[in-house]
Each structure stands twice: as C-alpha cells, then as structure tokens.
N, C-alpha and C positions, 0 to 999 in steps of 0.2 A: 711551577712547571718549567722544566729545562727548555732552553731555546737554542736554535742553531741558525746561523746566517749563512746562506749560500749565495755566492756571487756567480753570475752566469753571463755569457756574452750573446748566446743565440736564443731567439724567442722559442725555438723548438724545445729547449731545455725546460722552460717553464711548463710547457704542455706535458712533458714527460713527468715532471714533478707533481703536477696536478693529478695525473692518472695514478701515480704512486700513492698520493695522499688518500685517495679513495680506498685503496687496498690496505694500506698500513695505518690508517686512522690517525693522520696528523693534519694540522691546519697550515695553510699558507696565508700569511698576512702581508698586506701591501705596506711599503715603507711610508709612514705618515709624514715624516719629516725629511725634507730634501735639503741636505747640507752640501753646498759646493765648496771646493777648495781652490785657491789661487796661490801658487808658490808655497804650498803647505799650510796656508792660513785658512781656517774654516770661515765661510761666510754664512751667516744665519739670517734668513729673511726677517725683516722688521714686522711688527704688529701693525697692520693698517687700521685697526680699530681705535688706536690711540688718538685722542683729540689734541692736536698741538696748538690750537688757538689760545690755550691758557698761557703758553710761553710768550706770546706777543706782549703781554703785560710786563713780563720780566725784562725783556730786551728793548722795549720801545722807549723807555725813559733813560737809557744809559749812554747816549751819544756814541754808539758803536759804528765805526767806519770800516767797511770791508777792506779798503785799500790799506789802512793802517794795520788791521789784523793780519793781512797777508804779508806785509813787510816785516812785522814782528815775528810771525810764525816761521818764516822761511829764512830769517837771518841766521847765518852760521856764527856761532860763538867761538872765538879763538882762545 
C-alpha cells in the first residue's frame, strides 16, 4: 500500500485531515518512532529493557580508571 507523509505546523490541519480521511477512505497513523536531530545527527532513543548488569562482569576485573580513560581519549595526536 502506498504511503504519504504530511508535515504540518498547526493542530487544525490534523483535524481537517481526519475529516478528509472519513470521506476519502484513508488512514492516519501516528509516528511510532520519534527521532530527534542535533546538528544533523539523528538521535535514536535507547532500549530501556536491556539489562546492563551483565556488563559489570566484563569491566570489573580490568582496572579501568575513568581519569586515565579521559586523558587518553581527549589527547590530541600531533
């Protein structure tokens, strides 16, 4: 089934489209996925159902120091 996306600014536009949908026999679907953008980069929300407690086992035995990681990650290489 072909689909069309309509972007609108005013809430009244949606009311008009809903009334047209009754007469012209088309469906209006809500956007299930909300993707935000910052400076052209898409931000996709993470899955909150993922259990990250399993990662504790991986990182707990590796003497990882946050200060050392920051220093190495932000050092500019010449």
